[in-house]
Structure formats: C-alpha cells, structure tokens
mmCIF file as gemmi writes it, N, C-alpha and C atoms, coordinates in Angstrom:
data_model
loop_
_atom_site.group_PDB
_atom_site.id
_atom_site.type_symbol
_atom_site.label_atom_id
_atom_site.label_alt_id
_atom_site.label_comp_id
_atom_site.label_asym_id
_atom_site.label_entity_id
_atom_site.label_seq_id
_atom_site.pdbx_PDB_ins_code
_atom_site.Cartn_x
_atom_site.Cartn_y
_atom_site.Cartn_z
_atom_site.occupancy
_atom_site.B_iso_or_equiv
_atom_site.pdbx_formal_charge
_atom_site.auth_seq_id
_atom_site.auth_asym_id
_atom_site.pdbx_PDB_model_num
ATOM 1 N N . UNK Axp A 1 ? 155.276 93.254 132.211 1 0 ? 1 A 1
ATOM 2 C CA . UNK Axp A 1 ? 154.257 92.919 133.066 1 0 ? 1 A 1
ATOM 3 C C . UNK Axp A 1 ? 154.774 91.692 133.886 1 0 ? 1 A 1
ATOM 4 N N . UNK Axp A 2 ? 155.762 91.849 135.21 1 0 ? 2 A 1
ATOM 5 C CA . UNK Axp A 2 ? 155.875 90.75 135.956 1 0 ? 2 A 1
ATOM 6 C C . UNK Axp A 2 ? 154.833 90.458 137.1 1 0 ? 2 A 1
ATOM 7 N N . UNK Axp A 3 ? 154.887 89.173 137.429 1 0 ? 3 A 1
ATOM 8 C CA . UNK Axp A 3 ? 153.896 88.596 138.305 1 0 ? 3 A 1
ATOM 9 C C . UNK Axp A 3 ? 152.555 88.863 138.188 1 0 ? 3 A 1
ATOM 10 N N . UNK Axp A 4 ? 152.019 89.075 137.162 1 0 ? 4 A 1
ATOM 11 C CA . UNK Axp A 4 ? 150.695 89.534 136.623 1 0 ? 4 A 1
ATOM 12 C C . UNK Axp A 4 ? 150.16 88.356 135.654 1 0 ? 4 A 1
ATOM 13 N N . UNK Axp A 5 ? 149.059 87.809 135.782 1 0 ? 5 A 1
ATOM 14 C CA . UNK Axp A 5 ? 148.671 86.924 134.818 1 0 ? 5 A 1
ATOM 15 C C . UNK Axp A 5 ? 147.877 87.295 133.982 1 0 ? 5 A 1
ATOM 16 N N . UNK Axp A 6 ? 148.212 87.036 132.431 1 0 ? 6 A 1
ATOM 17 C CA . UNK Axp A 6 ? 147.938 87.509 131.261 1 0 ? 6 A 1
ATOM 18 C C . UNK Axp A 6 ? 146.533 87.535 130.771 1 0 ? 6 A 1
ATOM 19 N N . UNK Axp A 7 ? 145.94 86.449 131.415 1 0 ? 7 A 1
ATOM 20 C CA . UNK Axp A 7 ? 144.516 86.227 131.122 1 0 ? 7 A 1
ATOM 21 C C . UNK Axp A 7 ? 143.316 86.755 132.127 1 0 ? 7 A 1
ATOM 22 N N . UNK Axp A 8 ? 143.816 86.428 133.57 1 0 ? 8 A 1
ATOM 23 C CA . UNK Axp A 8 ? 142.88 86.766 134.396 1 0 ? 8 A 1
ATOM 24 C C . UNK Axp A 8 ? 143.086 88.229 134.878 1 0 ? 8 A 1
ATOM 25 N N . UNK Axp A 9 ? 144.376 88.74 134.676 1 0 ? 9 A 1
ATOM 26 C CA . UNK Axp A 9 ? 144.921 90.179 135.293 1 0 ? 9 A 1
ATOM 27 C C . UNK Axp A 9 ? 145.075 90.028 136.731 1 0 ? 9 A 1
ATOM 28 N N . UNK Axp A 10 ? 145.087 88.611 137.677 1 0 ? 10 A 1
ATOM 29 C CA . UNK Axp A 10 ? 145.655 88.561 139.045 1 0 ? 10 A 1
ATOM 30 C C . UNK Axp A 10 ? 146.621 89.158 139.277 1 0 ? 10 A 1
ATOM 31 N N . UNK Axp A 11 ? 147.055 90.05 140.465 1 0 ? 11 A 1
ATOM 32 C CA . UNK Axp A 11 ? 148.214 90.258 141.081 1 0 ? 11 A 1
ATOM 33 C C . UNK Axp A 11 ? 148.617 89.511 142.28 1 0 ? 11 A 1
ATOM 34 N N . UNK Axp A 12 ? 149.884 89.809 142.828 1 0 ? 12 A 1
ATOM 35 C CA . UNK Axp A 12 ? 150.143 89.249 144.103 1 0 ? 12 A 1
ATOM 36 C C . UNK Axp A 12 ? 149.512 90.102 145.03 1 0 ? 12 A 1
ATOM 37 N N . UNK Axp A 13 ? 149.156 89.163 146.037 1 0 ? 13 A 1
ATOM 38 C CA . UNK Axp A 13 ? 148.452 90.176 147.247 1 0 ? 13 A 1
ATOM 39 C C . UNK Axp A 13 ? 149.581 90.115 148.488 1 0 ? 13 A 1
ATOM 40 N N . UNK Axp A 14 ? 149.137 91.457 149.057 1 0 ? 14 A 1
ATOM 41 C CA . UNK Axp A 14 ? 150.055 91.439 150.438 1 0 ? 14 A 1
ATOM 42 C C . UNK Axp A 14 ? 149.8 91.322 151.56 1 0 ? 14 A 1
ATOM 43 N N . UNK Axp A 15 ? 149.889 90.731 152.702 1 0 ? 15 A 1
ATOM 44 C CA . UNK Axp A 15 ? 149.108 90.664 153.743 1 0 ? 15 A 1
ATOM 45 C C . UNK Axp A 15 ? 150.179 90.615 154.85 1 0 ? 15 A 1
ATOM 46 N N . UNK Axp A 16 ? 150.013 89.78 156.06 1 0 ? 16 A 1
ATOM 47 C CA . UNK Axp A 16 ? 150.721 89.611 157.28 1 0 ? 16 A 1
ATOM 48 C C . UNK Axp A 16 ? 151.25 88.255 157.713 1 0 ? 16 A 1
ATOM 49 N N . UNK Axp A 17 ? 152.451 88.028 157.942 1 0 ? 17 A 1
ATOM 50 C CA . UNK Axp A 17 ? 152.631 86.856 158.76 1 0 ? 17 A 1
ATOM 51 C C . UNK Axp A 17 ? 152.5 87.118 160.027 1 0 ? 17 A 1
ATOM 52 N N . UNK Axp A 18 ? 151.468 86.124 160.691 1 0 ? 18 A 1
ATOM 53 C CA . UNK Axp A 18 ? 151.231 86.533 162.225 1 0 ? 18 A 1
ATOM 54 C C . UNK Axp A 18 ? 151.896 85.541 163.033 1 0 ? 18 A 1
ATOM 55 N N . UNK Axp A 19 ? 152.834 85.983 163.947 1 0 ? 19 A 1
ATOM 56 C CA . UNK Axp A 19 ? 153.296 84.967 164.935 1 0 ? 19 A 1
ATOM 57 C C . UNK Axp A 19 ? 152.349 84.397 166.16 1 0 ? 19 A 1
ATOM 58 N N . UNK Axp A 20 ? 152.76 83.468 166.856 1 0 ? 20 A 1
ATOM 59 C CA . UNK Axp A 20 ? 152.041 83.063 167.861 1 0 ? 20 A 1
ATOM 60 C C . UNK Axp A 20 ? 151.656 84.242 168.971 1 0 ? 20 A 1
ATOM 61 N N . UNK Axp A 21 ? 152.63 84.872 168.922 1 0 ? 21 A 1
ATOM 62 C CA . UNK Axp A 21 ? 152.811 86.554 170.02 1 0 ? 21 A 1
ATOM 63 C C . UNK Axp A 21 ? 151.81 87.585 169.182 1 0 ? 21 A 1
ATOM 64 N N . UNK Axp A 22 ? 151.215 87.121 168.029 1 0 ? 22 A 1
ATOM 65 C CA . UNK Axp A 22 ? 150.236 88.407 167.656 1 0 ? 22 A 1
ATOM 66 C C . UNK Axp A 22 ? 151.047 89.439 166.768 1 0 ? 22 A 1
ATOM 67 N N . UNK Axp A 23 ? 152.612 89.099 166.737 1 0 ? 23 A 1
ATOM 68 C CA . UNK Axp A 23 ? 153.31 89.891 165.991 1 0 ? 23 A 1
ATOM 69 C C . UNK Axp A 23 ? 153.117 90.031 164.682 1 0 ? 23 A 1
ATOM 70 N N . UNK Axp A 24 ? 152.941 91.11 163.829 1 0 ? 24 A 1
ATOM 71 C CA . UNK Axp A 24 ? 152.865 90.752 162.492 1 0 ? 24 A 1
ATOM 72 C C . UNK Axp A 24 ? 153.629 91.544 161.714 1 0 ? 24 A 1
ATOM 73 N N . UNK Axp A 25 ? 154.125 90.825 160.64 1 0 ? 25 A 1
ATOM 74 C CA . UNK Axp A 25 ? 155.052 91.385 159.609 1 0 ? 25 A 1
ATOM 75 C C . UNK Axp A 25 ? 154.513 91.204 158.301 1 0 ? 25 A 1
ATOM 76 N N . UNK Axp A 26 ? 155.158 92.13 157.237 1 0 ? 26 A 1
ATOM 77 C CA . UNK Axp A 26 ? 154.563 91.755 156.085 1 0 ? 26 A 1
ATOM 78 C C . UNK Axp A 26 ? 154.729 90.625 155.209 1 0 ? 26 A 1
ATOM 79 N N . UNK Axp A 27 ? 154.263 90.257 154.391 1 0 ? 27 A 1
ATOM 80 C CA . UNK Axp A 27 ? 154.59 89.154 153.513 1 0 ? 27 A 1
ATOM 81 C C . UNK Axp A 27 ? 153.768 89.227 152.082 1 0 ? 27 A 1
ATOM 82 N N . UNK Axp A 28 ? 154.312 88.882 151.023 1 0 ? 28 A 1
ATOM 83 C CA . UNK Axp A 28 ? 153.484 88.713 149.815 1 0 ? 28 A 1
ATOM 84 C C . UNK Axp A 28 ? 153.138 86.959 149.574 1 0 ? 28 A 1
ATOM 85 N N . UNK Axp A 29 ? 151.653 87.159 148.9 1 0 ? 29 A 1
ATOM 86 C CA . UNK Axp A 29 ? 151.161 86.153 148.471 1 0 ? 29 A 1
ATOM 87 C C . UNK Axp A 29 ? 151.099 85.888 146.838 1 0 ? 29 A 1
ATOM 88 N N . UNK Axp A 30 ? 152.324 85.303 146.431 1 0 ? 30 A 1
ATOM 89 C CA . UNK Axp A 30 ? 152.37 85.116 144.955 1 0 ? 30 A 1
ATOM 90 C C . UNK Axp A 30 ? 151.556 84.316 144.238 1 0 ? 30 A 1
ATOM 91 N N . UNK Axp A 31 ? 151.191 84.385 143.007 1 0 ? 31 A 1
ATOM 92 C CA . UNK Axp A 31 ? 150.568 83.538 142.048 1 0 ? 31 A 1
ATOM 93 C C . UNK Axp A 31 ? 151.445 82.56 141.743 1 0 ? 31 A 1
ATOM 94 N N . UNK Axp A 32 ? 150.59 81.088 141.481 1 0 ? 32 A 1
ATOM 95 C CA . UNK Axp A 32 ? 150.927 80.576 140.75 1 0 ? 32 A 1
ATOM 96 C C . UNK Axp A 32 ? 151.275 80.382 139.238 1 0 ? 32 A 1
ATOM 97 N N . UNK Axp A 33 ? 152.229 81.506 138.857 1 0 ? 33 A 1
ATOM 98 C CA . UNK Axp A 33 ? 152.527 82.092 137.389 1 0 ? 33 A 1
ATOM 99 C C . UNK Axp A 33 ? 153.283 80.814 136.874 1 0 ? 33 A 1
ATOM 100 N N . UNK Axp A 34 ? 152.929 80.495 135.48 1 0 ? 34 A 1
ATOM 101 C CA . UNK Axp A 34 ? 153.706 79.554 134.586 1 0 ? 34 A 1
ATOM 102 C C . UNK Axp A 34 ? 154.088 80.364 133.356 1 0 ? 34 A 1
ATOM 103 N N . UNK Axp A 35 ? 154.961 80.28 132.464 1 0 ? 35 A 1
ATOM 104 C CA . UNK Axp A 35 ? 155.19 80.616 131.558 1 0 ? 35 A 1
ATOM 105 C C . UNK Axp A 35 ? 154.919 79.654 130.307 1 0 ? 35 A 1
ATOM 106 N N . UNK Axp A 36 ? 154.015 79.57 129.532 1 0 ? 36 A 1
ATOM 107 C CA . UNK Axp A 36 ? 153.323 78.539 128.601 1 0 ? 36 A 1
ATOM 108 C C . UNK Axp A 36 ? 152.83 79.094 127.148 1 0 ? 36 A 1
ATOM 109 N N . UNK Axp A 37 ? 153.325 77.757 126.331 1 0 ? 37 A 1
ATOM 110 C CA . UNK Axp A 37 ? 152.956 78.04 124.945 1 0 ? 37 A 1
ATOM 111 C C . UNK Axp A 37 ? 151.807 77.903 124.707 1 0 ? 37 A 1
ATOM 112 N N . UNK Axp A 38 ? 151.241 78.433 124.174 1 0 ? 38 A 1
ATOM 113 C CA . UNK Axp A 38 ? 149.561 77.919 123.489 1 0 ? 38 A 1
ATOM 114 C C . UNK Axp A 38 ? 149.619 77.949 121.944 1 0 ? 38 A 1
ATOM 115 N N . UNK Axp A 39 ? 149.084 76.912 121.41 1 0 ? 39 A 1
ATOM 116 C CA . UNK Axp A 39 ? 148.697 76.856 119.814 1 0 ? 39 A 1
ATOM 117 C C . UNK Axp A 39 ? 147.696 77.618 119.436 1 0 ? 39 A 1
ATOM 118 N N . UNK Axp A 40 ? 147.495 78.771 118.83 1 0 ? 40 A 1
ATOM 119 C CA . UNK Axp A 40 ? 146.481 79.317 118.325 1 0 ? 40 A 1
ATOM 120 C C . UNK Axp A 40 ? 146.061 79.097 116.826 1 0 ? 40 A 1
ATOM 121 N N . UNK Axp A 41 ? 144.831 78.389 116.451 1 0 ? 41 A 1
ATOM 122 C CA . UNK Axp A 41 ? 144.424 78.061 115.515 1 0 ? 41 A 1
ATOM 123 C C . UNK Axp A 41 ? 144.19 78.976 114.474 1 0 ? 41 A 1
ATOM 124 N N . UNK Axp A 42 ? 143.464 80.343 114.907 1 0 ? 42 A 1
ATOM 125 C CA . UNK Axp A 42 ? 143.409 81.463 114.072 1 0 ? 42 A 1
ATOM 126 C C . UNK Axp A 42 ? 144.519 81.826 113.427 1 0 ? 42 A 1
ATOM 127 N N . UNK Axp A 43 ? 145.725 81.972 114.131 1 0 ? 43 A 1
ATOM 128 C CA . UNK Axp A 43 ? 147.025 82.605 113.552 1 0 ? 43 A 1
ATOM 129 C C . UNK Axp A 43 ? 148.125 81.668 113.001 1 0 ? 43 A 1
ATOM 130 N N . UNK Axp A 44 ? 147.588 80.232 113.149 1 0 ? 44 A 1
ATOM 131 C CA . UNK Axp A 44 ? 148.395 79.396 113.026 1 0 ? 44 A 1
ATOM 132 C C . UNK Axp A 44 ? 150.13 79.494 113.387 1 0 ? 44 A 1
ATOM 133 N N . UNK Axp A 45 ? 150.313 79.563 114.881 1 0 ? 45 A 1
ATOM 134 C CA . UNK Axp A 45 ? 151.337 80.128 115.394 1 0 ? 45 A 1
ATOM 135 C C . UNK Axp A 45 ? 151.405 79.69 117.095 1 0 ? 45 A 1
ATOM 136 N N . UNK Axp A 46 ? 152.447 79.422 117.731 1 0 ? 46 A 1
ATOM 137 C CA . UNK Axp A 46 ? 152.892 79.426 118.902 1 0 ? 46 A 1
ATOM 138 C C . UNK Axp A 46 ? 152.298 80.91 119.836 1 0 ? 46 A 1
ATOM 139 N N . UNK Axp A 47 ? 151.768 81.059 121.03 1 0 ? 47 A 1
ATOM 140 C CA . UNK Axp A 47 ? 151.485 82.266 121.322 1 0 ? 47 A 1
ATOM 141 C C . UNK Axp A 47 ? 152.324 82.163 123.005 1 0 ? 47 A 1
ATOM 142 N N . UNK Axp A 48 ? 153.159 82.859 123.309 1 0 ? 48 A 1
ATOM 143 C CA . UNK Axp A 48 ? 153.36 82.66 124.93 1 0 ? 48 A 1
ATOM 144 C C . UNK Axp A 48 ? 152.797 83.462 125.705 1 0 ? 48 A 1
ATOM 145 N N . UNK Axp A 49 ? 152.279 82.956 126.861 1 0 ? 49 A 1
ATOM 146 C CA . UNK Axp A 49 ? 151.703 83.647 127.798 1 0 ? 49 A 1
ATOM 147 C C . UNK Axp A 49 ? 152.254 83.435 129.137 1 0 ? 49 A 1
ATOM 148 N N . UNK Axp A 50 ? 152.201 84.413 130.108 1 0 ? 50 A 1
ATOM 149 C CA . UNK Axp A 50 ? 152.653 84.246 131.359 1 0 ? 50 A 1
ATOM 150 C C . UNK Axp A 50 ? 151.28 84.295 132.166 1 0 ? 50 A 1
ATOM 151 N N . UNK Axp A 51 ? 150.902 83.013 132.695 1 0 ? 51 A 1
ATOM 152 C CA . UNK Axp A 51 ? 149.348 82.472 133.103 1 0 ? 51 A 1
ATOM 153 C C . UNK Axp A 51 ? 149.493 81.982 134.42 1 0 ? 51 A 1
ATOM 154 N N . UNK Axp A 52 ? 148.129 82.078 135.011 1 0 ? 52 A 1
ATOM 155 C CA . UNK Axp A 52 ? 148.37 81.202 136.538 1 0 ? 52 A 1
ATOM 156 C C . UNK Axp A 52 ? 147.678 79.824 135.945 1 0 ? 52 A 1
ATOM 157 N N . UNK Axp A 53 ? 147.388 79.042 137.296 1 0 ? 53 A 1
ATOM 158 C CA . UNK Axp A 53 ? 147.094 77.967 136.681 1 0 ? 53 A 1
ATOM 159 C C . UNK Axp A 53 ? 145.555 78.051 136.545 1 0 ? 53 A 1
ATOM 160 N N . UNK Axp A 54 ? 144.72 79.105 137.351 1 0 ? 54 A 1
ATOM 161 C CA . UNK Axp A 54 ? 143.415 79.301 137.081 1 0 ? 54 A 1
ATOM 162 C C . UNK Axp A 54 ? 143.161 79.961 135.562 1 0 ? 54 A 1
ATOM 163 N N . UNK Axp A 55 ? 143.903 80.805 134.9 1 0 ? 55 A 1
ATOM 164 C CA . UNK Axp A 55 ? 144.12 81.144 133.537 1 0 ? 55 A 1
ATOM 165 C C . UNK Axp A 55 ? 143.927 79.697 132.441 1 0 ? 55 A 1
ATOM 166 N N . UNK Axp A 56 ? 144.953 78.924 133.014 1 0 ? 56 A 1
ATOM 167 C CA . UNK Axp A 56 ? 144.866 77.739 131.834 1 0 ? 56 A 1
ATOM 168 C C . UNK Axp A 56 ? 143.613 77.179 131.856 1 0 ? 56 A 1
ATOM 169 N N . UNK Axp A 57 ? 143.12 76.8 133.137 1 0 ? 57 A 1
ATOM 170 C CA . UNK Axp A 57 ? 141.837 76.223 133.012 1 0 ? 57 A 1
ATOM 171 C C . UNK Axp A 57 ? 140.843 77.16 132.267 1 0 ? 57 A 1
ATOM 172 N N . UNK Axp A 58 ? 140.714 78.547 132.378 1 0 ? 58 A 1
ATOM 173 C CA . UNK Axp A 58 ? 139.923 79.263 131.548 1 0 ? 58 A 1
ATOM 174 C C . UNK Axp A 58 ? 140.087 79.03 130.194 1 0 ? 58 A 1
ATOM 175 N N . UNK Axp A 59 ? 141.325 79.026 129.633 1 0 ? 59 A 1
ATOM 176 C CA . UNK Axp A 59 ? 141.641 78.384 128.409 1 0 ? 59 A 1
ATOM 177 C C . UNK Axp A 59 ? 141.297 77.476 128.088 1 0 ? 59 A 1
ATOM 178 N N . UNK Axp A 60 ? 141.395 76.254 128.588 1 0 ? 60 A 1
ATOM 179 C CA . UNK Axp A 60 ? 140.904 75.228 128.489 1 0 ? 60 A 1
ATOM 180 C C . UNK Axp A 60 ? 139.264 75.135 128.153 1 0 ? 60 A 1
ATOM 181 N N . UNK Axp A 61 ? 138.377 75.792 129.163 1 0 ? 61 A 1
ATOM 182 C CA . UNK Axp A 61 ? 137.037 75.783 129.062 1 0 ? 61 A 1
ATOM 183 C C . UNK Axp A 61 ? 136.731 76.702 127.785 1 0 ? 61 A 1
ATOM 184 N N . UNK Axp A 62 ? 137.317 77.934 127.773 1 0 ? 62 A 1
ATOM 185 C CA . UNK Axp A 62 ? 136.539 78.754 126.665 1 0 ? 62 A 1
ATOM 186 C C . UNK Axp A 62 ? 137.299 78.751 125.085 1 0 ? 62 A 1
ATOM 187 N N . UNK Axp A 63 ? 138.502 78.52 125.189 1 0 ? 63 A 1
ATOM 188 C CA . UNK Axp A 63 ? 139.156 78.686 124.055 1 0 ? 63 A 1
ATOM 189 C C . UNK Axp A 63 ? 140.309 79.629 123.966 1 0 ? 63 A 1
ATOM 190 N N . UNK Axp A 64 ? 141.345 79.233 123.125 1 0 ? 64 A 1
ATOM 191 C CA . UNK Axp A 64 ? 142.459 80.64 123.407 1 0 ? 64 A 1
ATOM 192 C C . UNK Axp A 64 ? 142.196 81.657 122.7 1 0 ? 64 A 1
ATOM 193 N N . UNK Axp A 65 ? 141.451 81.647 121.485 1 0 ? 65 A 1
ATOM 194 C CA . UNK Axp A 65 ? 140.916 82.705 120.91 1 0 ? 65 A 1
ATOM 195 C C . UNK Axp A 65 ? 140.067 83.681 121.648 1 0 ? 65 A 1
ATOM 196 N N . UNK Axp A 66 ? 139.006 83.007 122.055 1 0 ? 66 A 1
ATOM 197 C CA . UNK Axp A 66 ? 138.146 83.903 122.812 1 0 ? 66 A 1
ATOM 198 C C . UNK Axp A 66 ? 138.693 84.596 124.144 1 0 ? 66 A 1
ATOM 199 N N . UNK Axp A 67 ? 139.446 83.798 124.496 1 0 ? 67 A 1
ATOM 200 C CA . UNK Axp A 67 ? 140.05 84.318 125.966 1 0 ? 67 A 1
ATOM 201 C C . UNK Axp A 67 ? 140.992 85.33 125.547 1 0 ? 67 A 1
ATOM 202 N N . UNK Axp A 68 ? 141.892 85.38 124.45 1 0 ? 68 A 1
ATOM 203 C CA . UNK Axp A 68 ? 142.773 86.457 124.238 1 0 ? 68 A 1
ATOM 204 C C . UNK Axp A 68 ? 141.85 87.381 123.741 1 0 ? 68 A 1
ATOM 205 N N . UNK Axp A 69 ? 140.962 87.391 122.7 1 0 ? 69 A 1
ATOM 206 C CA . UNK Axp A 69 ? 139.982 88.461 122.596 1 0 ? 69 A 1
ATOM 207 C C . UNK Axp A 69 ? 139.562 89.175 123.876 1 0 ? 69 A 1
ATOM 208 N N . UNK Axp A 70 ? 139.067 88.524 124.746 1 0 ? 70 A 1
ATOM 209 C CA . UNK Axp A 70 ? 138.55 89.175 125.968 1 0 ? 70 A 1
ATOM 210 C C . UNK Axp A 70 ? 139.48 89.823 127.077 1 0 ? 70 A 1
ATOM 211 N N . UNK Axp A 71 ? 140.821 89.093 126.996 1 0 ? 71 A 1
ATOM 212 C CA . UNK Axp A 71 ? 142.029 89.809 127.811 1 0 ? 71 A 1
ATOM 213 C C . UNK Axp A 71 ? 142.368 91.136 127.097 1 0 ? 71 A 1
ATOM 214 N N . UNK Axp A 72 ? 142.538 91.176 125.751 1 0 ? 72 A 1
ATOM 215 C CA . UNK Axp A 72 ? 142.72 92.399 125.021 1 0 ? 72 A 1
ATOM 216 C C . UNK Axp A 72 ? 141.817 93.525 125.315 1 0 ? 72 A 1
ATOM 217 N N . UNK Axp A 73 ? 140.745 93.215 125.229 1 0 ? 73 A 1
ATOM 218 C CA . UNK Axp A 73 ? 139.731 94.055 125.573 1 0 ? 73 A 1
ATOM 219 C C . UNK Axp A 73 ? 139.502 94.587 127.035 1 0 ? 73 A 1
ATOM 220 N N . UNK Axp A 74 ? 140.29 94.007 127.74 1 0 ? 74 A 1
ATOM 221 C CA . UNK Axp A 74 ? 140.431 94.411 129.248 1 0 ? 74 A 1
ATOM 222 C C . UNK Axp A 74 ? 141.822 94.795 129.626 1 0 ? 74 A 1
ATOM 223 N N . UNK Axp A 75 ? 142.584 95.302 128.663 1 0 ? 75 A 1
ATOM 224 C CA . UNK Axp A 75 ? 144.118 95.385 128.74 1 0 ? 75 A 1
ATOM 225 C C . UNK Axp A 75 ? 145.079 94.745 129.374 1 0 ? 75 A 1
ATOM 226 N N . UNK Axp A 76 ? 144.667 93.125 129.492 1 0 ? 76 A 1
ATOM 227 C CA . UNK Axp A 76 ? 145.76 92.532 130.286 1 0 ? 76 A 1
ATOM 228 C C . UNK Axp A 76 ? 146.785 92.031 129.431 1 0 ? 76 A 1
ATOM 229 N N . UNK Axp A 77 ? 146.656 91.927 128.348 1 0 ? 77 A 1
ATOM 230 C CA . UNK Axp A 77 ? 147.541 91.369 127.25 1 0 ? 77 A 1
ATOM 231 C C . UNK Axp A 77 ? 147.844 91.985 126.119 1 0 ? 77 A 1
ATOM 232 N N . UNK Axp A 78 ? 148.892 92.245 125.397 1 0 ? 78 A 1
ATOM 233 C CA . UNK Axp A 78 ? 149.148 92.9 124.048 1 0 ? 78 A 1
ATOM 234 C C . UNK Axp A 78 ? 149.856 92.303 123.388 1 0 ? 78 A 1
ATOM 235 N N . UNK Axp A 79 ? 149.313 91.939 122.179 1 0 ? 79 A 1
ATOM 236 C CA . UNK Axp A 79 ? 150.008 90.949 121.349 1 0 ? 79 A 1
ATOM 237 C C . UNK Axp A 79 ? 150.15 91.85 119.963 1 0 ? 79 A 1
ATOM 238 N N . UNK Axp A 80 ? 151.217 91.538 119.348 1 0 ? 80 A 1
ATOM 239 C CA . UNK Axp A 80 ? 151.391 92.027 118.006 1 0 ? 80 A 1
ATOM 240 C C . UNK Axp A 80 ? 151.281 91.113 117.019 1 0 ? 80 A 1
C-alpha cells in the first residue's frame, strides 16, 4: 500500500498543470504522508502506520484504538 493513508484511505489525485497558454499536462497531487509509530495502550506495543497529517489529527481526537478498529472495518489497514 504505497501512497495511501492507512487511517483515512485517501489516495493521490490526478489533475492538470495549466500553462498561461491553457496548455494542459497531467500531474499528480500527492498526499502529505508520514511513516509514524504510535503507542497502543490496548496491545502495549508500538504500531507503525503510514498516515497523512489529517489522519494524525483524527488519531489525536478519537484515540488510536478506536481509529484502528474503524480503519480495519473499512479495510484500510491490516494488522497482525
């Protein structure tokens, strides 16, 4: 799973570069992804996730265990 947030499921978007002459060429809008370790109180271990900055804010707000449970239900993250 490269360039996909494991919390929100967001992927990169594809759009156009538009020149002054209205010439359009393809480009990608990449996510602000970070590989970050989070401490899980339920499992008493660190969990490494590839998350966007919005995903980090969601973890701060709702807690890691609740967010991981929701992400597993939606199929964004697989933890062993």
